[in-house]
KETOR-629837 format. One line per 10 residues: number of its first residue (from 1); for each residue z, y negated, x of C-alpha. Coordinates in nm, 3 decimals, padded with zeros to 5 digits. Layout:
N
NUM = Z,Y,X | ...;
***
This chain:
730
1 = -02.405,02.538,01.649 | -02.592,02.863,01.583 | -02.911,02.897,01.784 | -03.178,03.164,01.743 | -03.461,03.179,01.992 | -03.609,03.419,02.242 | -03.396,03.356,02.549 | -03.337,03.623,02.810 | -03.118,03.599,03.122 | -03.325,03.504,03.421;
11 = -03.294,03.735,03.725 | -03.387,03.434,03.934 | -03.078,03.250,03.811 | -02.854,03.540,03.918 | -03.009,03.545,04.266 | -02.953,03.170,04.296 | -02.588,03.219,04.201 | -02.543,03.497,04.457 | -02.712,03.288,04.724 | -02.483,02.995,04.646;
21 = -02.161,03.194,04.667 | -02.276,03.369,04.984 | -02.242,03.047,05.183 | -01.877,03.006,05.080 | -01.620,03.084,05.350 | -01.496,03.439,05.390 | -01.133,03.544,05.376 | -00.978,03.514,05.722 | -00.748,03.785,05.849 | -00.379,03.703,05.804;
31 = -00.202,03.558,06.103 | 00.099,03.789,06.074 | 00.194,04.017,06.362 | 00.005,04.346,06.342 | 00.210,04.667,06.312 | 00.097,04.964,06.526 | 00.159,05.310,06.377 | 00.186,05.620,06.592 | -00.139,05.803,06.661 | -00.050,06.171,06.676;
41 = -00.222,06.483,06.799 | 00.025,06.702,06.607 | 00.016,06.614,06.236 | 00.326,06.676,06.023 | 00.349,06.956,05.771 | 00.357,06.796,05.424 | 00.664,06.976,05.293 | 00.913,06.696,05.229 | 01.126,06.783,05.532 | 01.127,06.509,05.795;
51 = 01.183,06.754,06.080 | 00.841,06.714,06.245 | 00.834,06.559,06.594 | 00.598,06.287,06.468 | 00.875,06.126,06.259 | 01.107,06.106,06.559 | 00.838,05.918,06.751 | 00.673,05.708,06.478 | 00.778,05.343,06.436 | 00.977,05.274,06.122;
61 = 01.079,04.993,05.887 | 01.412,04.973,05.709 | 01.500,04.619,05.604 | 01.416,04.668,05.235 | 01.499,04.378,05.001 | 01.495,04.388,04.622 | 01.248,04.192,04.408 | 01.371,04.333,04.074 | 01.601,04.226,03.918 | 01.636,03.945,04.175;
71 = 01.483,03.857,04.510 | 01.616,03.873,04.862 | 01.926,04.091,04.835 | 01.960,04.419,05.023 | 01.844,04.726,04.833 | 02.160,04.904,04.720 | 02.067,05.226,04.905 | 01.932,05.245,05.260 | 01.562,05.327,05.292 | 01.344,05.402,05.596;
81 = 00.963,05.415,05.596 | 00.728,05.558,05.861 | 00.353,05.544,05.937 | 00.145,05.770,06.160 | -00.220,05.875,06.171 | -00.479,06.092,06.339 | -00.858,06.089,06.336 | -00.884,06.212,05.975 | -00.566,06.115,05.786 | -00.297,05.857,05.732;
91 = 00.061,05.990,05.714 | 00.357,05.818,05.550 | 00.718,05.923,05.511 | 01.029,05.790,05.339 | 01.391,05.876,05.395 | 01.575,05.749,05.087 | 01.952,05.764,05.125 | 02.169,05.773,04.814 | 02.549,05.778,04.796 | 02.530,05.941,04.449;
101 = 02.255,06.203,04.491 | 02.346,06.371,04.164 | 02.224,06.062,03.977 | 01.875,06.059,04.130 | 01.624,06.089,03.846 | 01.331,06.321,03.919 | 01.119,06.575,03.736 | 00.859,06.836,03.817 | 00.606,06.675,03.588 | 00.236,06.634,03.528;
111 = 00.049,06.388,03.746 | 00.075,06.021,03.639 | 00.395,06.069,03.433 | 00.668,05.969,03.681 | 00.719,05.600,03.605 | 01.068,05.654,03.449 | 01.184,05.838,03.765 | 01.313,05.724,04.100 | 01.005,05.683,04.319 | 00.862,05.544,04.638;
121 = 00.525,05.373,04.660 | 00.271,05.294,04.930 | 00.078,04.977,04.841 | -00.225,04.990,05.071 | -00.488,04.720,05.117 | -00.746,04.920,05.311 | -00.959,04.617,05.405 | -00.670,04.375,05.469 | -00.869,04.117,05.272 | -00.607,04.055,04.999;
131 = -00.856,04.144,04.724 | -00.733,04.484,04.604 | -00.499,04.769,04.690 | -00.432,05.136,04.632 | -00.085,05.223,04.501 | 00.042,05.575,04.574 | 00.362,05.658,04.384 | 00.569,05.971,04.459 | 00.891,06.083,04.293 | 01.169,06.270,04.482;
141 = 01.007,06.608,04.403 | 00.663,06.510,04.532 | 00.488,06.441,04.198 | 00.214,06.177,04.217 | 00.089,05.873,04.031 | -00.185,05.650,04.168 | -00.354,05.325,04.071 | -00.581,05.046,04.186 | -00.476,04.681,04.169 | -00.720,04.388,04.161;
151 = -00.765,04.054,03.979 | -00.395,04.055,03.886 | -00.421,04.385,03.693 | -00.314,04.740,03.776 | -00.539,05.026,03.664 | -00.356,05.361,03.634 | -00.664,05.553,03.517 | -00.769,05.608,03.879 | -00.726,05.954,04.039 | -00.788,06.004,04.410;
161 = -00.734,06.305,04.636 | -00.417,06.287,04.846 | -00.123,06.514,04.922 | 00.253,06.469,04.890 | 00.578,06.660,04.893 | 00.939,06.564,04.827 | 01.279,06.725,04.842 | 01.630,06.638,04.735 | 01.885,06.627,05.018 | 02.266,06.608,05.019;
171 = 02.236,06.243,05.122 | 01.936,06.139,04.904 | 01.576,06.254,04.921 | 01.273,06.261,05.151 | 00.900,06.220,05.082 | 00.591,06.290,05.294 | 00.233,06.179,05.217 | -00.105,06.267,05.366 | -00.395,06.042,05.271 | -00.740,06.154,05.394;
181 = -00.966,05.872,05.508 | -01.236,06.037,05.296 | -01.037,05.947,04.985 | -01.028,05.571,05.043 | -01.272,05.295,05.120 | -01.232,05.101,05.445 | -01.436,04.919,05.710 | -01.563,05.167,05.966 | -01.496,05.008,06.306 | -01.343,05.108,06.638;
191 = -01.039,04.900,06.537 | -00.959,04.925,06.166 | -00.712,04.681,06.015 | -00.530,04.749,05.689 | -00.210,04.615,05.533 | 00.082,04.781,05.358 | 00.385,04.716,05.143 | 00.649,04.993,05.118 | 00.828,05.008,04.783 | 01.124,05.202,04.640;
201 = 01.261,05.218,04.285 | 01.616,05.325,04.199 | 01.590,05.418,03.834 | 01.953,05.406,03.722 | 01.991,05.049,03.851 | 01.639,04.928,03.762 | 01.607,04.815,04.123 | 01.276,04.770,04.303 | 01.283,04.694,04.673 | 01.011,04.642,04.931;
211 = 00.929,04.605,05.296 | 00.816,04.352,05.390 | 01.043,04.162,05.152 | 00.872,03.955,04.883 | 00.915,03.579,04.916 | 01.099,03.432,04.612 | 00.866,03.131,04.632 | 00.561,03.360,04.588 | 00.697,03.578,04.310 | 00.501,03.897,04.241;
221 = 00.183,03.802,04.427 | 00.180,04.128,04.628 | -00.158,04.096,04.796 | -00.067,03.788,04.999 | 00.264,03.930,05.127 | 00.170,04.261,05.288 | 00.220,04.375,05.649 | -00.103,04.425,05.850 | -00.137,04.731,06.074 | -00.413,04.861,06.297;
231 = -00.576,05.200,06.353 | -00.812,05.304,06.632 | -01.078,05.570,06.686 | -01.096,05.709,06.334 | -01.339,06.000,06.307 | -01.687,05.909,06.182 | -01.801,06.120,05.887 | -02.038,06.120,05.593 | -01.865,06.165,05.258 | -02.033,06.425,05.039;
241 = -01.868,06.566,04.727 | -01.983,06.776,04.435 | -01.793,06.882,04.125 | -01.968,07.154,03.925 | -01.796,07.214,03.592 | -01.836,07.464,03.310 | -01.701,07.412,02.961 | -01.698,07.655,02.671 | -01.589,07.547,02.325 | -01.573,07.718,01.989;
251 = -01.514,07.518,01.672 | -01.442,07.612,01.313 | -01.483,07.379,01.013 | -01.369,07.402,00.652 | -01.650,07.485,00.413 | -01.602,07.593,00.055 | -01.235,07.676,00.098 | -01.277,07.879,00.415 | -01.309,07.813,00.785 | -01.664,07.872,00.904;
261 = -01.747,07.937,01.267 | -01.985,07.688,01.428 | -02.222,07.783,01.704 | -02.036,07.796,02.037 | -02.113,07.531,02.298 | -02.161,07.619,02.663 | -02.208,07.325,02.895 | -02.265,07.305,03.267 | -02.231,06.968,03.438 | -02.260,06.836,03.789;
271 = -02.107,06.522,03.937 | -02.170,06.417,04.294 | -02.053,06.153,04.539 | -02.226,06.038,04.857 | -02.090,05.790,05.106 | -02.371,05.560,05.211 | -02.106,05.407,05.439 | -01.728,05.445,05.458 | -01.703,05.159,05.209 | -02.008,05.199,04.981;
281 = -02.024,05.503,04.752 | -02.305,05.638,04.534 | -02.196,05.850,04.236 | -02.426,06.051,04.013 | -02.373,06.275,03.714 | -02.582,06.501,03.495 | -02.468,06.627,03.156 | -02.113,06.518,03.238 | -01.821,06.689,03.070 | -01.639,06.399,02.911;
291 = -01.429,06.607,02.675 | -01.066,06.502,02.667 | -00.806,06.770,02.716 | -00.558,06.586,02.501 | -00.618,06.378,02.189 | -00.539,06.009,02.213 | -00.197,05.927,02.069 | -00.234,05.818,01.709 | -00.247,05.449,01.629 | -00.234,05.269,01.296;
301 = -00.603,05.250,01.207 | -00.592,05.076,00.870 | -00.614,04.704,00.790 | -00.769,04.619,01.127 | -00.953,04.301,01.219 | -01.099,04.448,01.540 | -01.143,04.786,01.708 | -00.854,04.978,01.856 | -00.841,04.990,02.235 | -00.820,05.324,02.415;
311 = -00.793,05.356,02.794 | -01.069,05.514,02.999 | -00.991,05.872,03.107 | -01.332,06.006,03.213 | -01.358,06.078,03.586 | -01.712,05.950,03.649 | -01.617,05.596,03.546 | -01.295,05.579,03.748 | -01.441,05.533,04.099 | -01.437,05.157,04.161;
321 = -01.321,05.076,03.807 | -01.096,04.795,03.937 | -01.408,04.606,04.048 | -01.501,04.543,03.683 | -01.176,04.364,03.595 | -01.231,04.017,03.452 | -01.072,03.701,03.591 | -00.964,03.405,03.378 | -00.832,03.616,03.090 | -00.484,03.725,02.984;
331 = -00.359,03.972,02.727 | -00.362,03.692,02.470 | -00.734,03.613,02.501 | -00.997,03.761,02.265 | -01.237,03.850,02.550 | -01.055,04.121,02.745 | -01.350,04.251,02.945 | -01.728,04.248,02.970 | -01.725,04.606,03.105 | -01.534,04.855,02.887;
341 = -01.687,05.188,02.978 | -01.573,05.368,02.663 | -01.862,05.184,02.496 | -02.080,05.442,02.675 | -01.990,05.712,02.427 | -02.177,06.027,02.530 | -02.383,05.979,02.846 | -02.648,06.233,02.934 | -02.690,06.110,03.292 | -02.565,05.824,03.503;
351 = -02.554,05.664,03.845 | -02.297,05.433,03.994 | -02.291,05.238,04.318 | -01.963,05.077,04.420 | -01.795,04.942,04.729 | -01.824,04.684,05.002 | -02.146,04.552,05.154 | -01.944,04.392,05.432 | -01.604,04.230,05.483 | -01.678,03.961,05.225;
361 = -01.907,04.115,04.964 | -01.833,04.375,04.696 | -02.088,04.538,04.467 | -02.046,04.769,04.169 | -02.313,04.892,03.929 | -02.352,05.150,03.653 | -02.672,05.285,03.500 | -02.637,05.539,03.219 | -02.829,05.697,02.934 | -02.609,05.731,02.627;
371 = -02.688,05.975,02.349 | -02.634,05.707,02.089 | -02.448,05.811,01.775 | -02.689,05.596,01.575 | -02.982,05.819,01.675 | -03.134,05.994,01.374 | -03.411,06.252,01.415 | -03.552,06.149,01.080 | -03.567,05.776,01.153 | -03.910,05.789,01.315;
381 = -03.779,05.644,01.642 | -03.882,05.812,01.966 | -03.578,05.671,02.150 | -03.300,05.923,02.177 | -03.091,05.734,02.433 | -02.934,05.392,02.458 | -02.970,05.254,02.808 | -02.683,05.079,02.987 | -02.720,04.868,03.300 | -02.420,04.694,03.458;
391 = -02.408,04.492,03.779 | -02.096,04.337,03.935 | -02.078,04.125,04.252 | -01.773,03.968,04.420 | -01.736,03.755,04.732 | -01.397,03.716,04.898 | -01.277,03.365,04.979 | -00.952,03.262,05.145 | -00.642,03.475,05.078 | -00.679,03.658,04.744;
401 = -00.935,03.413,04.604 | -01.286,03.528,04.512 | -01.591,03.433,04.311 | -01.802,03.690,04.129 | -02.085,03.755,03.887 | -02.159,04.001,03.604 | -02.489,04.111,03.453 | -02.478,04.368,03.171 | -02.748,04.507,02.946 | -02.760,04.758,02.660;
411 = -03.097,04.851,02.513 | -03.167,05.074,02.214 | -03.495,05.093,02.019 | -03.578,04.734,01.918 | -03.232,04.588,01.979 | -03.053,04.469,02.292 | -02.748,04.284,02.417 | -02.740,04.111,02.757 | -02.455,03.919,02.917 | -02.464,03.720,03.242;
421 = -02.215,03.487,03.407 | -01.954,03.409,03.670 | -01.583,03.467,03.715 | -01.329,03.425,03.991 | -00.983,03.325,04.097 | -00.871,03.054,04.337 | -00.531,03.036,04.505 | -00.404,02.681,04.463 | -00.068,02.720,04.637 | 00.137,03.018,04.754;
431 = 00.294,03.019,04.405 | -00.006,02.947,04.182 | -00.347,03.084,04.096 | -00.637,02.963,03.878 | -00.872,03.218,03.719 | -01.196,03.135,03.538 | -01.502,03.288,03.375 | -01.817,03.166,03.202 | -02.078,03.387,03.032 | -02.389,03.364,02.823;
441 = -02.502,03.641,02.588 | -02.840,03.715,02.433 | -02.847,03.958,02.141 | -03.127,04.102,01.928 | -03.052,04.315,01.623 | -03.300,04.491,01.392 | -03.181,04.286,01.095 | -03.236,03.947,01.267 | -03.560,03.757,01.320 | -03.494,03.638,01.674;
451 = -03.251,03.637,01.960 | -02.900,03.497,01.912 | -02.761,03.314,02.217 | -02.387,03.264,02.268 | -02.138,03.161,02.532 | -01.782,03.237,02.640 | -01.563,03.027,02.870 | -01.210,03.092,02.994 | -00.948,02.946,03.227 | -00.612,03.096,03.320;
461 = -00.346,02.922,03.533 | -00.051,03.122,03.664 | 00.256,02.992,03.848 | 00.511,03.252,03.958 | 00.835,03.217,04.156 | 01.182,03.370,04.141 | 01.310,03.112,03.893 | 01.002,02.999,03.697 | 00.690,03.154,03.544 | 00.420,02.937,03.383;
471 = 00.096,03.053,03.221 | -00.162,02.811,03.079 | -00.496,02.911,02.933 | -00.812,02.793,02.762 | -01.096,02.983,02.600 | -01.406,02.889,02.402 | -01.613,03.170,02.249 | -01.913,03.074,02.037 | -01.996,03.239,01.706 | -02.301,03.418,01.848;
481 = -02.141,03.548,02.167 | -02.129,03.927,02.183 | -02.093,04.207,02.435 | -02.198,04.567,02.366 | -02.056,04.675,02.703 | -01.720,04.494,02.685 | -01.412,04.457,02.470 | -01.418,04.145,02.249 | -01.161,04.118,01.973 | -01.299,03.805,01.806;
491 = -01.562,03.536,01.853 | -01.620,03.192,01.703 | -01.302,03.022,01.825 | -01.169,02.783,02.088 | -00.807,02.764,02.194 | -00.534,02.646,02.427 | -00.216,02.836,02.513 | 00.094,02.763,02.717 | 00.401,02.962,02.813 | 00.693,02.853,03.030;
501 = 00.966,03.096,03.131 | 01.268,02.993,03.339 | 01.471,03.281,03.483 | 01.845,03.283,03.545 | 02.059,03.518,03.756 | 02.421,03.473,03.647 | 02.710,03.604,03.854 | 02.800,03.855,03.585 | 02.856,04.228,03.562 | 02.690,04.232,03.218;
511 = 02.389,04.001,03.245 | 02.181,04.075,03.555 | 01.888,03.852,03.466 | 01.815,03.624,03.171 | 01.465,03.500,03.094 | 01.411,03.254,02.812 | 01.068,03.123,02.727 | 00.876,02.894,02.495 | 00.512,02.939,02.401 | 00.248,02.753,02.203;
521 = -00.106,02.856,02.110 | -00.353,02.636,01.923 | -00.688,02.780,01.810 | -00.979,02.629,01.623 | -01.174,02.871,01.406 | -01.531,02.748,01.455 | -01.694,02.880,01.133 | -01.433,02.711,00.910 | -01.330,02.429,01.147 | -00.967,02.511,01.057;
531 = -00.682,02.527,01.310 | -00.438,02.813,01.357 | -00.120,02.801,01.564 | 00.145,03.022,01.717 | 00.465,02.857,01.841 | 00.791,03.022,01.925 | 01.079,03.111,02.152 | 01.178,03.429,02.328 | 01.464,03.581,02.524 | 01.478,03.881,02.757;
541 = 01.801,04.012,02.907 | 01.845,04.277,03.175 | 02.177,04.455,03.126 | 02.361,04.707,03.347 | 02.168,05.016,03.442 | 01.811,04.984,03.322 | 01.868,04.844,02.972 | 01.645,04.558,02.858 | 01.674,04.362,02.534 | 01.393,04.132,02.421;
551 = 01.393,03.897,02.122 | 01.105,03.678,02.008 | 01.015,03.479,01.701 | 00.785,03.206,01.593 | 00.582,03.018,01.337 | 00.222,03.139,01.332 | -00.092,03.106,01.121 | -00.429,03.283,01.132 | -00.769,03.193,00.989 | -00.964,03.471,00.818;
561 = -01.282,03.423,00.613 | -01.225,03.049,00.599 | -00.863,03.064,00.477 | -00.535,03.001,00.657 | -00.260,03.263,00.628 | 00.103,03.266,00.738 | 00.179,03.535,00.997 | 00.515,03.401,01.122 | 00.730,03.682,01.260 | 01.043,03.804,01.432;
571 = 01.044,04.071,01.703 | 01.314,04.278,01.875 | 01.287,04.548,02.143 | 01.533,04.761,02.337 | 01.447,04.994,02.625 | 01.707,05.195,02.812 | 01.748,05.495,03.039 | 02.065,05.584,02.850 | 02.150,05.878,03.075 | 01.961,06.070,03.338;
581 = 01.830,06.294,03.057 | 01.769,06.040,02.776 | 01.525,05.748,02.764 | 01.468,05.536,02.453 | 01.231,05.258,02.354 | 01.259,05.091,02.016 | 01.066,04.789,01.888 | 01.057,04.622,01.546 | 00.848,04.336,01.405 | 00.867,04.179,01.060;
591 = 00.670,03.888,00.926 | 00.366,03.759,00.744 | 00.043,03.957,00.738 | -00.313,03.945,00.610 | -00.497,04.205,00.405 | -00.828,04.221,00.595 | -01.079,04.283,00.316 | -01.371,04.092,00.165 | -01.114,03.940,-00.071 | -00.814,03.883,00.161;
601 = -00.468,03.794,00.041 | -00.134,03.684,00.186 | 00.103,03.965,00.260 | 00.407,04.055,00.464 | 00.531,04.368,00.627 | 00.699,04.552,00.911 | 00.587,04.736,01.220 | 00.811,04.965,01.423 | 00.784,05.204,01.713 | 01.045,05.431,01.868;
611 = 01.004,05.674,02.154 | 01.270,05.911,02.282 | 01.234,06.126,02.593 | 01.478,06.410,02.649 | 01.457,06.587,02.984 | 01.727,06.856,03.005 | 01.593,06.994,03.335 | 01.352,06.909,03.613 | 01.074,07.115,03.453 | 01.128,07.081,03.078;
621 = 01.059,06.761,02.882 | 01.039,06.670,02.515 | 00.906,06.343,02.376 | 00.938,06.222,02.019 | 00.776,05.907,01.885 | 00.767,05.730,01.551 | 00.507,05.466,01.463 | 00.541,05.283,01.131 | 00.357,05.003,00.954 | 00.359,04.872,00.598;
631 = 00.207,04.588,00.396 | 00.319,04.416,00.075 | 00.134,04.158,-00.135 | 00.351,03.848,-00.120 | 00.266,03.714,-00.465 | 00.362,04.031,-00.654 | 00.583,04.224,-00.405 | 00.346,04.517,-00.459 | 00.332,04.770,-00.177 | -00.025,04.801,-00.052;
641 = 00.039,05.082,00.196 | 00.285,05.234,00.434 | 00.173,05.429,00.737 | 00.386,05.664,00.946 | 00.287,05.866,01.252 | 00.533,06.123,01.386 | 00.442,06.275,01.722 | 00.628,06.540,01.918 | 00.538,06.668,02.263 | 00.697,06.957,02.451;
651 = 00.596,07.037,02.807 | 00.702,07.289,03.065 | 00.594,07.227,03.425 | 00.600,07.557,03.613 | 00.528,07.377,03.940 | 00.341,07.065,04.050 | 00.008,07.233,03.966 | 00.062,07.431,03.644 | 00.197,07.315,03.309 | 00.202,07.415,02.943;
661 = 00.205,07.151,02.674 | 00.227,07.147,02.296 | 00.172,06.849,02.066 | 00.224,06.810,01.693 | 00.135,06.484,01.517 | 00.181,06.408,01.147 | 00.002,06.116,00.983 | 00.152,06.029,00.645 | -00.127,05.791,00.549 | -00.405,06.041,00.619;
671 = -00.182,06.328,00.505 | -00.286,06.519,00.812 | -00.119,06.734,01.075 | -00.268,06.774,01.422 | -00.160,07.049,01.660 | -00.274,07.071,02.019 | -00.185,07.326,02.288 | -00.290,07.312,02.651 | -00.243,07.518,02.965 | -00.362,07.334,03.273;
681 = -00.380,07.409,03.644 | -00.477,07.111,03.862 | -00.475,07.165,04.236 | -00.627,06.826,04.315 | -00.828,06.588,04.095 | -01.158,06.769,04.036 | -01.030,07.124,04.091 | -00.905,07.217,03.747 | -00.870,07.514,03.511 | -00.778,07.435,03.152;
691 = -00.740,07.631,02.830 | -00.681,07.448,02.504 | -00.643,07.522,02.134 | -00.603,07.280,01.845 | -00.608,07.256,01.466 | -00.626,06.982,01.203 | -00.459,07.030,00.865 | -00.477,06.817,00.551 | -00.272,06.825,00.231 | -00.555,06.970,00.024;
701 = -00.652,07.282,-00.168 | -00.989,07.421,-00.268 | -01.017,07.452,-00.645 | -01.315,07.473,-00.880 | -01.559,07.373,-00.608 | -01.362,07.066,-00.498 | -01.093,06.976,-00.244 | -00.791,06.840,-00.433 | -00.465,06.686,-00.312 | -00.182,06.930,-00.267;
711 = 00.170,06.956,-00.127 | 00.074,07.225,00.123 | -00.145,07.200,00.430 | -00.493,07.347,00.448 | -00.650,07.403,00.792 | -00.965,07.189,00.800 | -01.071,07.226,01.165 | -00.991,07.456,01.453 | -01.107,07.446,01.812 | -01.075,07.645,02.132;
721 = -01.199,07.532,02.471 | -01.202,07.652,02.829 | -01.292,07.439,03.128 | -01.318,07.508,03.498 | -01.431,07.270,03.771 | -01.415,07.268,04.147 | -01.420,06.980,04.393 | -01.633,07.067,04.694 | -01.600,06.817,04.978 | -01.788,06.818,05.306;
***
């Protein structure tokens, strides 16, 4: 039922909730034997050569077992991992033997682009509380990727400062890592306890192995299966960082058949970080430079029911971003998050506080002033900025369980949106987890007479072992629920979903793993009171090497504007590292579709995506992708549209710091061509020099005072930018 009255979230209610959860038990330390790394007075040189005395003295681990494609078997190539430390840094090393070193896949590539390669990974829970971890990936040539994992989700947008080197050897490869304590959050004590899981991937066999080995009965629940280790007498320090940045940009725009030069923009920004403690960080920013150095890859942006999703790339929002992940939601649920920071479009200033208040309690908050795109100097409003306030609290329970709370607020002129509620996850058994969330929202818009109140509820049950995966879910989102700070695809519906996936490991040289699954979703569209369904079967097969084949199909319906439409479909996907140089991904879907307009109709169509990566050398890489979508009216077979995006990327990585990249993207629907060139030097995250140039062309010509369609391209926009920033760290 729709309700409209002046209700606002009570701060007193939030404090009562926090008081209630604060009396719940804290997570106890695991009872496993504690590993003791070597404390060294002579740190190793991070050069990829394991010839330092520290590695002859440091304790090591070597009994790696695979968890992909199966569990419990020996990793096909021997691997040894080491840990050492001093007062200021953690040191890790891997010796990765390989009987076929010529087949090791590695590239001198840009940061965060090594997932197709062979790699090693340090999974590090710096509080040993089983709530979150850092993941530090390094390929055989020392190139990095990093992430944060929490609430069952891995966030690769994170960039932290650490150092690595790798080298290929006649018998495999070696990797060294230095991780400054200033770059991570941990409990400052005389005796610091963390936990770790060493990981190695062998690309050509699609093998992932770990130490300690993962228990087949616990599946991929990493956080509860890590090895604790202790450190002593870490140096006490106060973290203080500043990143001054300068950006210059010059744009040209088409006007009357000619490119006209706009006024140049010169921006200075300052971002700072102060460690209130070793585990609680205050970030601040003024006039932040949130320009992206590379345009988002094109997506089909026609015939959409909800907004496209783009990942966060802006540095200010990345510290502690994993704390805002939402429990009780899967990729199938309409409410993906209540904090999606790309809703803060162009902040003028902001503050963020994130980290631990103690062993049990985690806090994260964001306050920002956004130069709202809806601001109009002629509107008579004296409000130039939209204000954002976000508060997140979590309390650790036993193992990786927790309970948390959110409070979000966006205010602009005479409108607002506020959301408050709880979420959490509870470990039921070593193989199963229950996630939940419940929120209320209160929204005032200029066009409405009062305040609209709504609610959103969600439950997510996950069971994961070697041989069986089960996911059950429930959500109920009222018609008036909304979030201006989150990502909500659709409201006004309630639904149940179920998926069961048995896994088989035949003794076969062809089929390494077979997963077959059945799924069923039932949704009630609340405005129409009609029911939509999605039922089907799927199959995924892992073949020799790293080739995967997935097939899925089902009967499905969707309710739109009070009518039920058929969206039944078939889906096929193949991914394969065909050779060391060639990687391919190809996916195709065909089925029913809806024309999302005020007068919708039943349609059908196809969607396809293909990506090919060709890497002829360690430093040179080309990527080609094709995205295609079309729609036909079922009653008349009339084509409504077809949409093709062709994207090519060429990059040359001079070394681990400097690269040159060119992108060309053609959009057949928009009849546009985008070109983008970038030279970038990144020493560490924050210390960057970049020079970029780009143009946008359309198939137009200027004639008789009008732009008319044409077969040739006309340059409509041009831009040049230069950026320099420097990370200063005390």
